[in-house]
N, C-alpha and C positions, 0 to 999 in steps of 0.2 A: 321597391327598395326596402331592405330589411332593417338596417341600423343607420343611425346618423350621428349619434354622439359617443364619444369615448372620453371618460374622465380617468385621468391617471391618478391613482392613489400613490403618492410618493412615500413609499415605506422605507426610503433609504436616506442616507446622508450623502454629502458631497463625495463623489468618486473622483479620484485623481488620475487613475489609469484605466485602460481598457480592461485589463485583468481584474482590477478591483470591481469595476461595474459588472463584469460577467459573474462574479461570485455572489451577486446579490439577487440572482434569479430564484424564484419567479416573482413577478410583480402582479398586482391586481388591477384589473381594468373593469369598470362598470359600463354597461352598454344599455341604450334605450332604443326600443323599436318605435319608429315613427309611422303611423298609419296613413299620414296625409299624402305620401308619395312625392314625386318630383325630384328636384336637385338641391338638397339642402346644403347650406354653406355659411361660412363667416359667423360663427357663434360669438356673442359678446356676454361675458359674465358680469351682469349687473351687481350681483351679490351672491352669497353662498346659496341662496334659495331662488335665484332668478337668472336663467341663461336664455337670452334672446338669439334667434337665428332667422335667416331668410331662406326662401326656396326660390331659386331663379326660374326654374321650369314650372314649379307648381304654383307660382304667383301668390306667395303668402308670407307673412311674418308669423313667427311662432315663438312661444316661450315654454321653457322646461323648468319645473321645480325639481332639482336633483334630490331633494329631501323626501318629497311625497311621490315622486315619479309622474306627477300630473303634467300634461301638455295642453296648451290652448293655442288656437290658430286665429289669425286675422287675415281673411282673404282680401286680395287686391284685385278688384273687378276689372280695372283698366289694363291688367296684365303688363306691368311695366318692366318685368324681368329684374326684380331686385337682386343686386349683386352683393351688397354689403349693408350693415347697419351698425350704428353706435347708439349708446343710451346715456343721456345726460344725468346729472345728479338729481334733477327734478323728476326723473322717470320717463321723460319724453323720448320716444324712439325716432331716430332719423335714419332714413334709408335712401339708397341710390336707385333711382328709376332708370336703370341702364338702357332700356329699350325705348324710353319715352322722354328722355332729356330733361328730367327734373330731379330735385331732391325732395323727398317726402318727409313730412312730420306727422307722427302718429302719437295721439294722446290716449294711453290705455284706460285712463279714468273716464273718458267720455266716449271713446271709440271713434273720435273724429280724425280725419286725415286732411292735412293741408299740403298742396303741391306748390313748390317754389320753382318757378320756371327759370331757365337760363336767359341772360340778356339777349343772346342771339342763338342761332342754330348750330354754331361751331362746336360747342361742347355737347354733342348729341348723345353721349353715352357716359354720364357720371358713373364712376367706377368704385373707388375706394374712398371712404370718409374717415376723418380723424379730427378730434377736438384739439384746439390749442390748450395751453396750460390754464388759461383763464376761463375756459368754457364759453367764451363769448363769440368764438368763431369756429367754423368747421372748414378745414382744408379738404380738397378733394382732387381726384385726378379724372380725366376724360381720355381714355387710352387712344381711341381712334380719332377723337377730336383733336388730339395732340395739345391738350391744354391742362394747366394746373389752375385750380380755382380756389376762392375763399368766400365763404358765406358769412356775413355778419348777422348773427341770429336776431338781434333786437330790431334791426332795420330791414332785414331780408335782402340787403344789398349783396350782389354777387360780383366780385372782382374776378377777371379772367386774365391769366398770364399765358401767352402763347409760347410754346417750346420752339426755339428757332430752328432746330434740326427737323427736317421732314421725316415723318413716320417714326418719331422718337418713342412713341407708345408709353407715355407716362403711366405707371401702374401702381406699385406699392408706394405708400406715403406715410411718413411719421413726423412728429414735431419733436425736435431735439430739446434737451433741458434749457437751452438759451432761447428757445422760442422760434428758431429757424426751422422752416419746413424743408424736409429732404424727401426726394422722389427717386424711385428707381425707373430709369428710362429703358424699358425692356427691348426696344428696337435698336439700341446702341450699346456701346461699351462705356456708358457714362452714367453718373448720378447727377442730379440737379439739386440746388439749394435755392430757397426763396427767402429773401429778407422780409420779415413781417412789417417793417416800417416803410420801406420803399417799394416793395413788391418786385424788386430786381431779381431776375433769375440768373444763376451762375452755374455753369456746367463743370463737372469734375470728371476727368477721364480716369477710368480704372484700368485693369489689365486688358490688353488688346484681345479682341474676340469675345470678351465677356458679354453676358446678357443679364443684367441685374433685374431681379423680379420683385423681391420684397426687401424692405429695409427696416432697421430698428436702430436704437441708440442706447448706449450705456451712460451711466451717470456722469462720466468724465467727458461726455460729448463726442466720443468716437462713434463712427457710423459703421454698422455691420450690414452686409447685404448677401443675398444668396445669388450666386452665378448660375443661372439655370442651364446655360449651354455647356459650360466647362466643368460643372460639378465642384465648385469651390465655395468655401465661405470666405468672403473678403471683409476687410476692415480699412476704413479711411480715417485718418486723423485730420480733421479740418484745420487744426492749428499749424501743424507741420507739413501737411500734405503727404505724409508718409502712408504708403499702401502696403498692407500685409495680406497674405492669402494662405489658406490651408485646404489641401485636398480633402474632400469628404470620404469617409470610410467606404461608401458604396461604389466608388470608382467613377469612371468618366461618363457613365450613363445614369447616374443617380438622380438627376433632375431635381435639385433642391428647390423647394418652393416656399411653403410657409415658414415663418420664423418669428421669434419673439425674444425678449430679454426679461429675465425674472428680476425680483428685487435684490438678489444677491449678485447681479451683474453677469450671470451665466447666459449663454446664447443657446437657444433651442432651434433646431432645424428639422424639417421633414424631408426625407429622400423619397420622391414619388416615382422615380424611374426603376427602382429595384423591387423585386417581388420576393417576399412581402416588403411593403414599404417600411421605412425604418425611421425612428425618431432618434435624433442625435443631439447630444448635449456637448457644448464647448465651454471649457473653463478658461477665460482669458488669462488668469493668473498662471495656469499650468501650461497654456498653449497646447492643449491636448483635447481631442474629442473622444467620447466614450459611447458605447452602445449597450443596451440591455435588451435581451430577447424575452419575449413572452413565452411561457410554457405552462401547460401543454398547448398544442395547436388546437384551434377550434374552427368552426365553419368560416369560410372566406368572407371578408369585408374589407373595403378599401377606404381609407380616410387620410386626409392631410391636415386635420385639425385636432389638437389635443388641448384640453382644458385641465389644468391641475386643480385638484380639489383645494379650495381656498382655506379649508380648515386644517390642512395638514402641511407642514413645512415643505417648501420646494426642494427638490434634490436633483442632482445631475444624474438622471436615470433614463437614458435613451432606450426606446423599446422598438421591437419589430412589430409593425402594424400589419395585421392580416389584410391581404388584398385579394381582389378578384370580382368584387361587386362594382357597381358604378361609383364614380368619384363622388364623394360626399361633401367635402369641404376643402377650400384652399386658402384658408387663412389660419395661422396659428395664433390663438388668443389664450394667454395664460391669465387665470382668474384674478380678481381684484386685489388679492393680497400678494400676488406674484407679479402683477404688471408694474411697469415703470410708472 
């Protein structure tokens, strides 16, 4: 594998139309070669100088310093197939042991790993992790276990919430500004929400035939999701129940996957089904999506994760990502100054 990280240097301001975005070409992308091999994914920008990521096939955690270009690796000898990681304000790295049915805690200062087992064998594949606003809990999904879970960090207690629909495949998960957890049920045309006080799960149907894969929320509490099957960006307003959809520029086979919302409330989506892959920005205020193409073309690489440089203001600047190499990442993580 040649490249794993792409950092978008947002040299542009908010683009309101596709034509305006096109006029901003070219943009600069910095790339890093990773010598460790495997299947790198799910980077988490801890700070401007620290970006953590996992490698599901290579069985390791790793950290990149974008300033010095230095990378370090922590091998996971039990080969748990890490799918995702998040980093707390205390610097502790939490990762999902997707093949081994546990959540891992790694302390970079000591090198020690703690494995937090599930209460039973049902959540056999912890998938995606996210902190709640307090940082005291970690919500997670178990796609094939059909479970949403919550880990209380202080006590290590794990609560499990079974999704009623068979093979619902809970996948992407976020915590909305009001503390409610929202989950994309990839095997259905529904989202789910979980009340943090009662742990009651509520299903929310979206467009018929949809397959929501990732979710995120804007500051007003509206929930955005990528419809992987129908190639739409969807939005649900939990207060009114109103559903809106926008067809993505890549057409019916664009396979939108990773997504995130930046501090200015703009939605970013990666189209993985088009060649080259495309980074699409959506401005809710304008209700328009925009694309920006990288120029000139360079050797092929495929990625579905972009991290915007936290030292440069975020901009609505979708790019075409070169494709052709193995899949590198499938979570969109916008750095600490751009994250919600």
